[in-house]
C-alpha positions in Angstrom: 207.6 -4.3 31.1 204.3 -4.1 33.0 203.4 -6.9 35.5 199.8 -8.2 35.2 198.7 -9.6 38.6 195.5 -11.5 38.3 193.6 -14.1 40.4 190.8 -14.4 37.9 190.2 -17.8 36.2 192.8 -18.7 33.6 190.5 -18.1 30.6 189.6 -14.6 31.8 193.2 -13.8 32.8 194.5 -14.8 29.3 191.8 -12.8 27.6 192.6 -9.7 29.7 196.3 -10.2 28.8 195.5 -10.3 25.1 193.4 -7.1 25.3 196.0 -5.3 27.4 198.9 -6.3 25.2 197.0 -5.2 22.0 196.5 -1.8 23.6 200.1 -1.5 24.9 202.2 -2.9 22.1 205.2 -0.8 23.2 205.3 -2.6 26.5 205.6 -6.3 27.5 202.6 -7.2 29.7 203.9 -10.1 31.8 201.8 -12.4 34.0 203.0 -12.4 37.6 203.9 -16.1 37.5 206.2 -15.4 34.5 208.1 -12.5 36.2 211.8 -12.9 36.8 213.3 -11.9 40.2 214.8 -8.7 38.7 211.5 -7.8 37.0 209.7 -8.1 40.3 212.3 -5.9 42.0 212.2 -3.2 39.3 208.5 -2.9 38.5 207.1 0.5 39.6 203.6 0.0 38.2 201.4 -3.0 37.7 197.9 -3.8 36.4 195.8 -5.8 38.8 192.7 -7.9 38.7 191.6 -9.2 42.1 195.3 -9.9 43.0 196.5 -12.1 45.8 198.2 -10.0 48.5 201.1 -12.4 48.6 201.8 -11.6 44.9 201.6 -7.9 45.3 203.9 -7.9 48.3 206.7 -9.4 46.1 206.7 -6.2 43.9 208.5 -4.1 46.5 209.1 -1.0 44.4 205.6 -0.3 43.2 204.6 3.3 43.1 201.0 2.7 41.9 198.7 0.0 40.5 196.0 0.2 37.9 193.0 -1.9 39.0 190.8 -3.3 36.3 187.7 -3.1 38.6 185.7 0.0 39.5 185.3 -1.3 43.1 188.6 -1.5 45.0 187.3 -2.3 48.5 188.8 -5.9 48.4 192.2 -4.5 47.4 192.0 -2.0 50.3 190.9 -4.7 52.7 193.6 -7.2 51.6 196.4 -4.6 51.6 195.3 -2.0 54.1 198.8 -0.4 54.6 200.0 -0.5 51.0 203.1 1.7 50.2 201.8 2.2 46.7 198.8 4.2 45.3 195.7 2.6 43.8 194.0 3.7 40.6 190.5 2.3 40.1 188.9 1.8 36.7 186.8 4.8 35.7 185.2 3.8 32.4 182.5 5.9 30.8 181.2 2.8 29.1 180.7 1.2 32.6 178.6 4.2 33.6 176.5 3.9 30.5 176.0 0.2 31.1 175.0 0.8 34.7 172.6 3.5 33.8 170.9 1.2 31.3 170.6 -1.5 33.9 169.2 1.0 36.4 166.6 2.1 33.9 165.7 -1.5 32.8 165.1 -2.8 36.3 163.4 0.4 37.5 160.9 -0.1 34.6 160.6 -3.8 35.6 159.4 -2.6 39.0 157.4 0.4 37.7 155.6 -1.9 35.2 154.6 -4.3 37.9 156.5 -7.2 36.2 157.0 -9.2 39.5 153.2 -9.0 40.1 152.3 -10.2 36.6 154.8 -13.0 36.9 153.1 -14.2 40.1 149.7 -14.0 38.3 151.1 -16.0 35.4 152.2 -18.7 37.8 148.7 -18.8 39.3 146.9 -18.5 35.9 145.3 -15.2 37.0 144.2 -12.7 34.3 144.0 -9.3 36.0 145.1 -5.8 35.0 146.5 -3.3 37.4 146.6 0.5 37.3 150.0 1.9 36.3 151.2 5.2 37.6 152.9 7.7 35.3 156.8 7.8 35.7 156.6 11.3 37.1 154.4 9.9 39.9 157.2 7.5 41.0 160.0 8.7 43.3 163.2 6.9 42.3 165.9 7.4 45.0 169.5 6.9 43.8 171.9 6.4 46.7 175.4 7.5 45.6 175.9 10.4 43.2 179.3 9.6 41.8 179.9 8.9 38.1 177.6 5.8 38.0 175.0 7.6 40.1 175.0 10.7 38.0 174.7 8.8 34.7 171.8 6.8 36.2 170.1 9.9 37.5 170.2 11.5 34.0 168.9 8.3 32.4 165.9 8.1 34.8 165.1 11.8 34.3 165.2 11.4 30.5 162.5 8.8 30.9 160.2 10.9 32.9 160.8 9.7 36.5 160.9 11.9 39.5 164.4 11.4 40.7 165.7 11.9 44.3 169.4 11.6 45.1 171.4 11.1 48.2 175.2 11.4 48.9 177.3 11.9 52.0 178.1 15.5 51.1 175.8 18.2 49.7 175.3 18.1 45.9 173.1 20.1 43.6 171.9 18.5 40.4 169.5 20.1 38.0 166.1 18.5 38.1 166.9 16.2 41.0 165.8 16.5 44.6 169.0 16.0 46.5 169.6 15.0 50.1 172.8 14.6 52.1 174.0 13.4 55.5 172.3 11.1 58.0 169.2 13.2 58.4 168.9 13.6 54.7 169.1 9.8 54.2 166.2 9.3 56.6 164.0 11.8 54.8 164.9 10.5 51.4 164.1 6.9 52.3 160.7 7.9 53.6 159.9 9.6 50.3 161.1 6.8 48.0 159.0 4.4 45.9 162.1 2.6 44.5 165.5 2.8 46.1 168.5 2.2 43.8 171.8 1.6 45.7 175.0 2.5 43.8 177.2 3.4 46.7 180.8 2.2 47.0 181.6 -0.2 49.9 183.5 1.7 52.6 183.6 1.7 56.4 180.9 4.3 56.3 178.5 2.4 54.0 178.8 -1.1 55.5 175.3 -2.0 56.7 174.1 1.5 55.9 170.7 0.2 55.2 170.2 -1.6 58.5 167.1 -2.5 60.4 166.5 1.2 61.4 166.8 2.5 57.8 164.8 -0.3 56.2 162.0 0.4 58.7 161.7 4.0 57.2 160.6 2.6 53.9 156.9 2.6 52.9 155.3 -0.9 52.5 155.0 -0.4 48.7 158.7 0.5 48.3 161.1 -1.7 46.2 164.9 -1.9 46.4 167.5 -2.4 43.6 171.0 -3.2 44.9 173.7 -2.8 42.2 176.4 -1.7 44.7 177.7 -4.3 47.2 175.8 -6.9 49.3 177.3 -5.7 52.6 175.6 -2.3 52.3 172.1 -3.8 53.0 171.1 -6.0 55.9 169.8 -8.8 53.7 168.5 -10.9 56.6 166.2 -8.1 57.8 165.3 -7.2 54.2 164.2 -10.8 53.7 162.1 -10.6 56.8 160.4 -7.4 55.6 159.7 -9.0 52.2 158.2 -12.1 53.8 155.9 -10.0 55.8 154.9 -7.9 52.7 156.3 -4.8 54.5 158.2 -4.1 51.3 157.2 -4.7 47.7 160.2 -6.3 45.9 164.0 -6.4 45.8 166.2 -6.8 42.8 169.6 -8.0 44.1 172.6 -8.2 41.9 175.4 -8.3 44.5 176.0 -10.5 47.6 178.7 -10.7 50.3 179.7 -14.1 49.0 179.5 -14.8 45.3 178.2 -17.0 43.8 175.2 -16.9 46.1 175.0 -20.2 48.1 172.4 -22.5 46.6 170.9 -22.9 50.1 170.4 -19.2 50.7 166.7 -18.4 51.5 167.0 -15.5 49.2 166.5 -17.8 46.2 163.1 -19.0 47.3 161.3 -15.7 48.0 159.0 -14.7 45.2 159.4 -11.0 46.1 163.2 -11.2 45.3 164.7 -11.2 41.8 168.3 -12.5 41.9 170.9 -11.5 39.3 174.4 -13.0 39.0 176.3 -9.7 39.3 175.6 -8.5 35.8 174.4 -4.9 36.2 177.6 -3.4 34.9 180.2 -5.9 33.8 183.7 -4.5 33.0 184.2 -4.2 29.2 187.7 -5.7 28.6 188.4 -3.7 25.5 187.4 -0.2 26.8 189.0 -0.9 30.2 192.3 -2.0 28.5 192.3 1.3 26.5 191.9 3.3 29.8 194.6 1.3 31.6 196.9 1.8 28.5 196.4 5.6 28.5 197.0 5.9 32.3 200.3 4.0 32.1 201.5 5.6 28.8 200.8 9.1 30.3 202.8 8.2 33.3 205.9 6.9 31.5 205.7 9.3 28.5 204.5 12.5 30.1 205.2 12.0 33.8 201.5 12.6 34.6 199.8 10.6 37.3 196.1 9.5 37.2 193.7 10.2 40.1 194.4 7.9 43.0 191.9 6.3 45.4 191.4 8.3 48.6 192.2 5.6 51.1 190.1 7.3 53.9 187.0 7.5 51.6 187.6 4.1 50.0 187.0 5.4 46.5 
């Protein structure tokens, strides 16, 4: 028996349950609300999707949980002193999907689509010079699995790719930077900044007023990470003054984005409803199944989240 602890809407929860049960026919996947007292006491693993802390705390003998999300910052925030380990979803399909989105929206900016949309609204017929991809510096912040997949996709399409991470990394064909000083230099050299960083204590408000002021006026930003990493208030101010070119924002501190948010009304902002890399239920269920089966059948443990790093 494997508990499934979900605070998603009922339709999504039941769909997840179906996929998980299909992949793990040898186990009973049981919704938290249907667990008996003894089942709660005996469970040593669980599958979780945005769980309520009050539910998790009732599973007193948990050794580890399998999150169905790649990002686990909410889980770490809600349960900061958990006695169990956390496994986040690492899905190659998720990385491919993210890389496709990074390329698509990089091309959107590279091809001057926001400008042509403005011209259409104003009934202006005017062509603009387009640089070659190798003449555009695309800076990817975060060089984990999602970042590396995106870097490779951008390189395959001819862009000059820069990469930044906390620690030093060397990637063939990519100009890499690391640390605080490296971030400053990378931002100064970027034409498009793509944020793919996890949300941790170190990345909250990483792109603050000081960092945003390092960007050139023609620079654009794509945020597919977390809203709290960028100071959106100051970003909006920069865009309103035409001190930055455009921002594609897919993530926000509170979602859905409030209908009264000033971000909606700025023509230099493209707002997306958190769709850059949706979790694929089928593939994620396969990965969760393998991790749990390996644990019970072989005694092998998956890689756990580093609590200090937050990922």
